[in-house]
C-alpha positions, 0 to 999 in steps of 0.5 A, spaced: 507 514 485 507 519 489 500 522 487 497 515 490 500 516 495 498 522 496 492 522 494 490 515 499 487 516 504 486 509 508 490 511 513 492 519 517 499 519 516 505 522 513 507 522 506 514 519 508 509 513 512 506 512 507 512 511 503 515 507 508 509 503 509 509 502 502 516 499 501 515 494 507 507 493 506 505 489 500 498 489 502 498 496 503 502 497 496 496 492 493 491 497 496 494 503 493 495 500 486 489 498 487 490 490 486 487 485 491 494 483 495 496 476 494 494 471 499 500 467 502 496 461 504 494 461 496 499 455 494 493 452 488 
């Protein structure tokens, strides 16, 4: 997981900040892992 954060170039910030962002943001974490972020509006 740390290697994925190191390789990510979408945001120019420190690894520490990227770790915090991945822990708190579903969208950023999904982008790191290569998944689509789930839409909160999709109840179908």
